[in-house]
C-alpha positions in Angstrom: -13.4 -13.4 3.9 -10.7 -12.2 1.6 -10.8 -10.7 -1.9 -8.7 -8.8 -4.4 -9.7 -6.7 -7.4 -9.6 -9.8 -9.5 -12.5 -11.6 -7.6 -14.1 -8.7 -5.7 -17.1 -8.4 -8.1 -17.9 -12.1 -7.4 -17.3 -11.9 -3.6 -19.0 -8.5 -3.0 -22.7 -9.6 -3.1 -22.1 -12.4 -0.6 -20.0 -10.2 1.6 -22.6 -7.4 1.6 -25.1 -9.9 3.1 -22.8 -11.7 5.6 -20.2 -9.2 6.7 -20.5 -6.2 9.1 -16.9 -4.9 8.7 -15.2 -4.3 5.3 -11.5 -3.5 5.3 -10.6 -2.1 1.9 -6.8 -1.6 1.6 -4.0 -1.4 -0.9 -2.4 1.5 -2.9 -5.2 1.8 -5.5 -7.3 4.6 -4.0 -9.6 4.7 -7.0 -10.2 0.9 -6.7 -11.0 1.2 -3.0 -13.4 4.1 -3.6 -15.2 2.1 -6.3 -15.4 -1.0 -4.1 -16.9 1.1 -1.2 -19.5 2.5 -3.5 -20.4 -1.0 -4.8 -20.7 -2.4 -1.3 -23.0 0.3 -0.1 -25.2 -0.2 -3.1 -25.4 -3.9 -2.2 -26.4 -3.4 1.4 -30.0 -4.3 2.2 -30.7 -1.0 3.9 -27.6 1.3 3.8 -29.4 4.3 5.4 -27.5 7.3 6.7 -23.8 7.6 5.8 -21.6 8.5 8.8 -18.0 9.4 8.2 -15.3 9.1 10.9 -11.6 10.0 10.5 -9.2 7.3 11.4 -7.3 9.8 13.6 -10.4 10.2 15.7 -10.5 6.4 16.3 -6.9 6.3 17.2 -7.4 8.8 20.0 -10.8 7.4 21.0 -11.1 3.7 20.1 -14.5 3.4 21.8 -16.1 5.8 19.4 -16.5 3.3 16.6 -18.4 0.8 18.6 -20.6 3.5 20.1 -21.5 4.9 16.7 -22.0 1.4 15.1 -24.3 0.2 17.9 -26.4 3.4 17.9 -28.4 2.0 15.1 -29.9 -0.6 17.4 -30.4 2.0 20.2 -32.3 4.5 18.1 -33.7 2.4 15.3 -32.2 4.4 12.5 -30.4 2.6 9.7 -26.9 3.8 8.9 -23.5 2.7 7.7 -20.1 4.1 8.7 -17.2 5.0 6.5 -13.8 5.3 8.1 -10.8 6.8 6.2 -7.8 5.4 8.0 -4.1 5.6 7.7 -2.4 2.2 8.2 -3.6 0.4 11.3 -5.0 3.5 13.3 -8.5 1.9 13.4 -7.3 -1.6 14.6 -8.0 -1.1 18.3 -11.4 0.5 17.5 -12.4 -2.4 15.4 -11.3 -4.9 18.0 -13.3 -3.2 20.7 -16.4 -2.9 18.4 -16.3 -6.6 17.6 -16.1 -7.5 21.2 -19.5 -5.9 21.9 -22.7 -7.9 22.3 -24.8 -5.8 20.0 -24.2 -6.4 16.3 -22.8 -3.2 14.7 -24.1 -1.5 11.6 -22.0 -2.0 8.4 -18.6 -0.4 8.8 -16.4 0.3 5.7 -12.7 1.1 6.5 -10.8 2.7 3.6 -7.1 2.3 4.2 -5.0 2.9 1.1 -1.8 3.0 3.2 -2.4 -0.5 4.5 -2.2 -3.9 2.9 -3.7 -7.3 3.5 -0.6 -8.0 5.7 -1.5 -5.2 8.2 -2.6 -6.0 11.8 -6.2 -4.9 11.0 -6.4 -7.2 8.0 -5.1 -10.1 10.0 -7.6 -9.4 12.7 -10.5 -9.6 10.2 -9.4 -12.0 7.5 -10.6 -15.3 9.0 -13.9 -13.9 10.3 -17.1 -14.8 8.5 -18.6 -11.4 9.4 -15.8 -9.4 7.8 -14.2 -8.8 4.4 -10.6 -7.9 3.7 -10.1 -6.7 0.1 -6.8 -5.5 -1.3 -6.6 -3.3 -4.4 -3.4 -2.8 -6.5 -3.1 -0.1 -9.2 -4.5 -1.3 -12.5 -2.4 -1.6 -15.6 -3.4 0.1 -18.8 -5.2 -2.9 -20.1 -7.4 -3.3 -17.0 -8.1 0.5 -16.9 -9.1 0.4 -20.5 -11.5 -2.4 -19.8 -13.0 -0.5 -16.9 -13.6 2.5 -19.1 -15.4 0.4 -21.7 -17.5 -1.1 -19.0 -18.4 2.4 -17.6 -19.2 3.5 -21.2 -21.5 0.5 -21.8 -23.4 1.2 -18.6 -23.9 4.8 -19.7 -25.0 3.9 -23.2 -21.8 5.1 -25.0 -20.2 2.7 -27.5 -16.4 3.1 -27.4 -13.7 1.4 -29.5 -10.6 0.2 -27.8 -8.4 3.1 -28.9 -10.8 5.7 -27.5 -11.3 3.8 -24.2 -7.5 3.6 -23.9 -7.2 7.3 -24.6 -9.6 8.1 -21.7 -7.7 5.7 -19.4 -4.4 7.3 -20.2 -5.9 10.8 -19.9 -7.3 10.2 -16.5 -4.1 8.6 -15.1 -5.7 5.1 -14.9 -8.0 6.6 -12.2 -11.5 5.0 -12.5 -13.1 7.9 -10.6 -11.9 10.5 -13.1 -12.6 8.1 -16.0 -16.2 7.8 -14.8 -16.5 11.6 -14.8 -15.2 11.7 -18.4 -17.6 9.0 -19.5 -20.5 10.9 -17.8 -19.6 14.1 -19.7 -19.4 12.2 -23.0 -22.8 10.6 -22.4 -24.4 14.0 -21.8 -22.7 15.5 -24.8 -23.9 12.6 -27.0 -27.4 12.5 -25.3 -26.7 8.8 -24.8 -28.4 6.4 -22.3 -28.7 2.6 -21.9 -32.0 2.8 -23.8 -30.6 5.1 -26.5 -27.0 4.1 -27.1 -24.7 6.4 -29.0 -21.2 5.9 -30.5 -18.4 8.0 -29.2 -15.7 9.3 -31.4 -12.5 11.3 -31.1 -14.3 14.6 -32.1 -16.8 14.2 -29.2 -14.0 13.4 -26.8 -12.0 16.4 -27.9 -15.1 18.5 -27.1 -15.5 17.4 -23.6 -12.7 15.1 -22.6 -9.4 15.2 -20.7 -6.3 14.6 -22.8 -4.0 14.5 -19.9 -4.3 13.6 -16.2 -4.1 17.3 -15.2 -7.1 18.1 -17.4 -9.2 16.2 -15.0 -8.1 18.6 -12.3 -8.4 21.7 -14.5 -11.8 22.9 -13.3 -10.6 22.9 -9.7 -7.2 24.5 -10.7 -8.9 27.3 -12.6 -11.4 28.0 -9.9 -8.7 28.2 -7.2 -6.0 30.1 -9.1 -8.5 32.3 -10.9 -10.2 33.3 -7.6 -13.6 32.0 -8.8 -15.2 31.7 -5.4 -18.6 31.0 -6.9 -17.5 27.8 -8.6 -15.1 26.8 -5.8 -17.6 24.9 -3.5 -18.7 22.6 -6.2 -15.2 21.8 -7.2 -14.1 21.1 -3.6 -17.1 18.9 -3.2 -16.0 16.9 -6.2 -12.6 16.3 -4.6 -14.3 14.9 -1.5 -16.9 12.8 -3.4 -14.3 11.3 -5.7 -11.9 10.7 -2.8 -9.0 12.0 -4.9 -5.5 11.7 -3.5 -4.6 15.0 -1.8 -1.0 15.0 -2.8 -1.8 14.1 -6.4 -4.2 17.0 -6.6 -1.7 19.4 -5.1 1.0 18.2 -7.6 -1.3 19.3 -10.5 -1.4 22.8 -8.9 2.4 22.7 -8.6 2.7 21.9 -12.3 0.3 24.8 -13.2 2.4 27.2 -11.0 5.5 26.1 -12.8 3.8 26.8 -16.1 2.7 30.3 -14.9 6.3 30.9 -13.9 7.6 30.1 -17.4 4.9 32.2 -19.0 5.6 35.1 -16.7 9.3 34.9 -17.6 8.5 35.1 -21.3 5.9 37.9 -20.7 8.6 40.1 -19.1 7.5 43.7 -18.7 4.8 43.6 -21.4 1.4 44.8 -20.1 -0.9 43.2 -22.6 -1.3 39.7 -21.1 -4.2 38.7 -23.4 -2.1 39.5 -26.5 0.8 37.6 -25.1 -1.3 34.4 -24.4 -2.8 34.6 -27.8 0.7 34.6 -29.2 1.7 31.6 -27.0 -1.4 29.8 -28.3 -0.6 30.6 -31.9 2.9 29.1 -31.3 1.2 26.1 -29.7 2.9 26.6 -26.4 -0.4 26.7 -24.6 -3.7 24.9 -25.4 -6.2 27.3 -27.0 -9.0 26.2 -24.6 -6.9 27.4 -21.7 -6.3 30.9 -23.0 -8.9 32.7 -20.9 -8.0 30.9 -17.7 -4.2 31.5 -18.1 -4.9 35.2 -18.8 -6.8 35.4 -15.6 -4.2 33.5 -13.6 -1.4 35.7 -14.8 -3.4 38.7 -13.8 -3.9 37.2 -10.3 -0.3 36.0 -9.8 2.2 38.5 -11.1 5.4 40.0 -9.7 6.2 38.9 -6.1 2.8 37.1 -5.7 3.8 34.2 -7.9 6.9 33.1 -5.8 4.7 33.5 -2.7 2.1 31.1 -4.4 4.8 28.6 -5.1 6.1 28.8 -1.5 2.6 28.3 -0.2 2.1 25.2 -2.4 5.4 23.8 -1.2 4.5 24.3 2.5 1.1 22.7 1.9 2.8 19.8 0.2 5.0 19.3 3.3 1.9 19.5 5.6 0.1 16.8 3.6 3.1 14.4 3.8 3.4 15.0 7.5 -0.3 14.6 8.3 -1.6 11.9 6.0 -4.7 11.2 8.1 -5.9 14.9 7.8 -4.5 15.4 4.2 -7.9 16.0 2.6 -9.0 18.6 5.2 -5.6 20.4 4.9 -5.8 20.4 1.2 -9.3 21.9 1.0 -8.5 24.5 3.6 -5.3 25.5 1.8 -6.9 25.7 -1.6 -9.7 27.8 -0.2 -7.2 30.3 1.2 -5.4 30.6 -2.1 -8.7 31.1 -3.9 -9.6 33.9 -1.5 -6.3 35.7 -2.2 -6.8 35.4 -5.9 -10.3 36.7 -5.8 -9.0 40.0 -4.3 -6.8 40.6 -7.3 
């Protein structure tokens, strides 16, 4: 079976009943994530979630079949999620499908592959498999997604407000869902008790730019808030955010801190300086406290060292795409520990 984001909603219920392998590919990571969540919700008995890295299957192709068939051996229901880079799971899938025992449901998330990849061609004509390709949405489609999310949460949004959320979250449906959830909580809205969202409510809780969606993580890491850090790192994993995209938000914040440090000069009262920057509208007033803390943590020679660390981490992510998430979380944890000691 084949599908794209255009017909996925119609194909998914049938595929969830008939297919055992789901190859979700294309450059839209948010679309792939949403599709995986939808498919798992449609499985008759999803059971335990087992995650396997694509790199592990590349080095041990037999592993996937062993894990997928262990359901029948031990009687426990499960489904497997594989995060793969390109075709690194191809051989593992081929071996698994050659086995005599039917596998448990296997979802392969491969944003660096397309429906022309070898794995896709292996599965496309099989009745027990689904190949779905997802391309990044345009603003119109992302706005419609936001309105659908809001309707489900009991929040009534006009087109302009939904478009603002879509723009502010970089057309990423995962971040948009998080914004809609916060808005629903703020308005005390639910499907049984709908509320109308307005610009004032969104200003109180919402992200006005894509980086705002990353701000809680950025502030926890660069401010050395090790108590909040685990929850923020968990959010990165749960949302399946692009590791390089997250790191670029850190690089932009580091560049902002460098500019602020240059204007601060030899003055010792950082709080008064940031208040002045806020009054001049060079920084957002809601960020005052976090920027004060971060300038305290990263001053003098420590700021260039932070920038160099981020650049090295960026190179590591680009060179090890299959382990990018793990490298990112480890690198951010190290930076947070350094900041917490300042």
